[in-house]
N, C-alpha and C positions, 0 to 999 in steps of 0.2 A: 874226944879230940877237941879240947877247949883251948883257946888262945885269946890273948888280950885283944880287945877291939882296936882297930886302927884309929889314930887321931882323926877328928872329924874332917879336917881338910884333905887328908889322904883318902878317906872313905868316899868323900864327895867327888874327888878327882877320879877315883876308880869307877864309880857309878856313871859319871859323865862320859868317861871313855867308853864304857860298855854301851851306853845309849847311842853314842856316835857310831860304834861298831854295828849295832843293830840297824841304824839308819843307813849306814854304808852298805850293809847287806841287801837292803831293799833297793838301793840305787843299782847295785850290781845285778839284782834280779831283773830290773827293768831293762838293763842293757842286754842281759842274756835273752829275755823274751823278745826283744826287738831283733835279735839275730836267730830267731826260730827255735830257741831252746824250749823243750816241752815243759809245761808247768809241773806235771807229775814227776818228771825227771829231776827237776830242781828240788822238789819236796823229798824225793827218794835220796838224793845225794846229801842234802842238808841234814835230814833226820838220821841217815846212816852213819855219817861221820860223827855227829854229835852223840849218837848212841854209843859208838865205840869209845869215845872219850869218857862218857859217863860210866860205862862198864869198867873201864880201867880205874876210875875213881872209886867205884863201889868195891872192887876187889882190893884196892889199896887200903881202904878203910875197914875192910872185912865186915861189911854190913850184911845183915841177914835178909834173905828173900822170902822168909816164911811169913805168909800173910794169912789172915783169917779168911775163910771161904767167901763171906759177903764182901770183903774188901776187894777181892779180885774183880767182881762185877763192876764196882765203882771205878776201879783202876782202868778197866777196859773202856768204860764210858768216857772217862777223862781222856784217854788216848784218842778215841774216835772224835771227841769234840775238838781237840787240838788239831787233828787231821783236817776236819772241816774248816776250822779257823784258818789254818795255813793255806788251804786251797782258796778260801775267799779273799784273804788279804793279798795273795799273789795275783788273783784275778783282778782285784781292784788296782793294784800297782801297775798291771799290764795295760790298764785302760785310762787311768787319770793320773795327774801329777802325783809323784810319790808323797810329797808333803801333805797334799789334800787327802790321800788315802789314809795316811797315818793319823791325821787329825780326826777323821771320821771314826777310825777304829778306837781312838782314845776315848770314845763315849762309853767304853766298857765299865768304868767305875760308877757312872750314873745308873746304867742298867743293872749292875750288881746290887747297888743299894735298893733299887726298886724290886728286884727279884727276891732279895733277902726279906724285905718287908712283906711281899706277897706270900712268902712261904712261912710266915709266922715270926719273922725276926723283928727287930726294933724299927719303929717308924722313923724316917729321916727327920732330923731336927729342922727347925725353921732356918738355921744357918745353912744346912746342907741343901734344903730346897731352894734357897735363894741362889746359892752357888750353881746348882743344876740349871736354874733358869738363865743365869749368866752364861754358862757354857753353851747352852742351846742357842742363845742369842749370838754368841760368837760364831757358832757353827753356821748359822744363817748367813753371816757375813762371809765366812770362809767359802761356802758353796756359791756365793754371789747370787743368792736366790732373788733378791729384788730386781737385779738387771735381767736375769733369765726369765722371770715371770712377766716382766714388762716387754719382753721381746728384744731388748737391747743386745743381749748375748744369746747366741744360738744354743739350744739344748739338743744334743744328738744322742743317739742310742748308746754309744760307747760311754758317754758321761753318766747317763742314767744307770747303766749296768755297773759301772765302777763304783758309784755311790751306794747302790743297793748291795753290792758285794761287801763294801766297807761296813755298812750297817749290820749286815749278817755276821761278819767277822766279829764285830763288837758284841753282838748279842750272844753268839756262841762262846766267845771268850768269857763273858760274864757268867754263863752257866758253868764253864770249866772252873772258874775261880770259886764259885759257890761249892761245887763238888769237892774241890781241894780243901776249902776251909771247913766244911761241915761234915765231910765223909772220909777224908784221907789225911787230915791234919796230923794224925798220930804217926804217920809213916815218915821215915827219914827222907828229906828232900831229894837227895841224890838217887835213892832207889825209886821214888815216885817218878822223877823226871826221866830216869833211864827206861823204866817200863813204858812211860808215855811215848818216848821217842821210838821204842820198839813197835808199839801199836801203829804209830804214824808211818814208820818204815814199811811194815807189813801191809797196811791199808793202801799206801801209795803203790807198792809193788803189785798187789792184787788188782787195783784199778787199772794200772798200766798194762798188765798182762791180759786183762779182760777187754781192753780197748774201750773202756767206758768214756774216755775223753779223746776224741780224734786229735792226733798230734801230741798227745800228752807226754809221750816218751821220746819226742823228736830230739835229735842231736843238734847242737849249734851248727849253723851254716857257715860260720866264719871263725877265724882265730880269736877275734874279739869276744865272741860269744863264749868260747871255751874259757878264756881268761876271766870273764865276768862270772861264769858258773863256779870257777875255782875260788874267786874272791868271795862270792856268796857263801859258799861252804865254809871257807876259812874264817870269815868275819863272824858268822853266826855261831859256828862251832866253838871258836875261841871265846867269844863273849859269853855264851851260855855256860860253858864249862867253868870259866873263870868266876862267874857269878856264884856257882854252887861250891866252888873250892873255898871262896872267901866269904860266903854268906854269913857265917857266924861272927865275922870280924867287921862287918860293914854297918852294923846297927840299922838294919833295914827299916824298923818301925819309925825311926827318926829321919832317915836319909832317903827313903824310897822315892819321894817326890822328885828327886834329881833325875830319875829315869824318864820323867815326862818331858825332858828336853829332846827326846828322840824326834818328834815332828819338827822342831826348830832346826836340828841338825839335818833332817831330811830336806827342809826348805833350802838351807844353805848349799848342801851337796847337789840338790836338784838343779839349782841355779848355776853352780860352778861346773858341773859335769854334764848335765842333760839339757841345759839351757831352758829349764822349766821355771818360769817366773810367775808368781801369783800377783794379782793386782794389789794396789795399796790398801784398799778396804779389806781384801782377803787376808793380807798380812796382819792388819789390826785385829781382824776376827780370830786369826790363829793365835795371836798373843793372848787374847781374851780367853780362848779355849784352854790353852796351856796353863795360864795363871789360875783359872778356875779349878782345873783338875788338881794342880799342886795344892791349892788351899783345901780342896775337898778331901784329898788323901793324906794331908799332913796330920800327924799325930804329935801332940805335945809330949815331950819326954816325961816319964813319971818322976 
């Protein structure tokens, strides 16, 4: 199923819209959590609906599910990693401003580069190392560490937990990206993503049934929570499915950095919808982080 790539301005518009949809999904998640929606329930609904959409796509494309025996193990690992990443990012979103959580999670490209190097891959270039340093500097500003360490801004347990969950999500996602690139790259993207969502769905269901997280399967306590849960599922499922339907026409190698506007959209939506506003220095730090990640992940067209 090959089709001509979209003109670049159309591809960029689609990717920007998807980034905004993912950011909107995290805003909806925060609203749902604020109205007592269980974290595992959100994961279960999100992965379940997305899985069904991907199953339909796999059937439509008549893609084979025959995998090599060793591939199944890596696929299971990938699904478990994404399940942990989803749990951690939702835990971060529930504790700190959405834009802050997304910026912390966006450290994944740095961690992926370091992980690849540690496992025998190429050493980061001097340019990449410089950009990594710039991103970390921006993150220091985003987290407002100078003010917090000097005592001007209070550090509470919820803030520390949120940041740690965000960092864990970034680290786990970097591992998932490594597995995808080095062990499962030969698989069709839709099949890999469908099986990944299946593992996330089953893991969420088992964790919920086993009561591993108190309140993890709690239902929303108000109509607003139900609407937010529905928006979370709709935004994520639509964006995720759309990405894989059009992935061959979006020239991802060239246009992928556009997706890094998700934290910027999260900042805007967080301000407009949740009244979450970062300080001026934090916003500057966020722009530094996003710019650094865009430059780090940008690939010149061959």
